[in-house]
N, C-alpha and C positions, 0 to 999 in steps of 0.2 A: 503135155506137147501137143501144139499145133503147127497147121503149116499152112499159109493165107498164099491165095491165088488172084490176081485181080485180073477183071477180065472189064475193062471202059472202064463204067461207073462202079462195080460193083466189085465186094470183097470178099472173096469166101473164105472161112476160114474152115479147114477140119481140125475137129477133133480126135486125139485116138487115147484107149483102154478106159482107164477106169479115173471117173473126175472127182477124185473126193478131197476134203474139206482143204487138204494141204496142197496137193495141186492145184487147186483153183484159186487160191492166193498167189501164183505166179502168173497164171492166168490169165487173172482179172487184168494185172497189170501190160501183159502181152494183147491183148485185146484193146484196151487204151491205146497203146502205140497205131493199131489197125486204125482207130478209129480218127487220131491227130491228120490221119490223111485223106479224109474227110469223105468217105462213101459213100454214094448215093443209095444204094442201096449192102445193107450187111447181109450176106449168109452164114449161118450155121449148118455146116453138115457134121451129121452125129451117126455115119456108118459105122466108125472104126469103133465106137462107147459102146461097153457095156454095163456101164453102172456112172447114174449124175447125185451125187451129194445135196442137199438145200443149199448152201451155196452158190451151185451153178446156177441152180434156178434162179436166185437172187439175180447171178450178172443176164441171165436174159432180159427178166425186167427191164434194171436198168438199159440196157443197150433197146430191148423196145419201147420202154420211155422217150428214151431221146431219139431214136432214128424213126418209131411212128409205126402205124402200125405196114403201112404200103412198104416200107423202106424196111423189114428185116423179118425173115422166115427162118424157118427150120427145114431139114431137109434131111429122107433117111433115118425118119427114129423108127426104134423095133416097137415091136409091140407092149413090150416090158417097160421102154422107155415112156411110151405114147399117155401108158396107164399112169406113170409118176407127173408126170406133167399135166396129168386129165385131174389126178388127184389135188394139185395144187393150185389148179384154175389158170393156168396159162395153154391150156389147149386151146381155147377163147380166144385168148391174147395176139397169139402166132398163127400164124400159116406152119403148118405141119404135114409133112409130105415122106 
């Protein structure tokens, strides 16, 4: 489940719960729909997320490659999730806060 908030040229996508492989298959299509609106910046908000599967990391990498470092960031990342991003090498690719 996601919630999208548009503020000027930014799309903030809030994710909820555990982002398993099964749920991410649906989420990827929803994120693609957000990108069709051509926001200048995309923000993934993980405040309400307790788990991410590897497919979610692939989605992050896909958006990072499409938007570029200056136009994609991930915020509200818990210490446990930060560790997953670090292990995957994504901590250097995206801005986490």
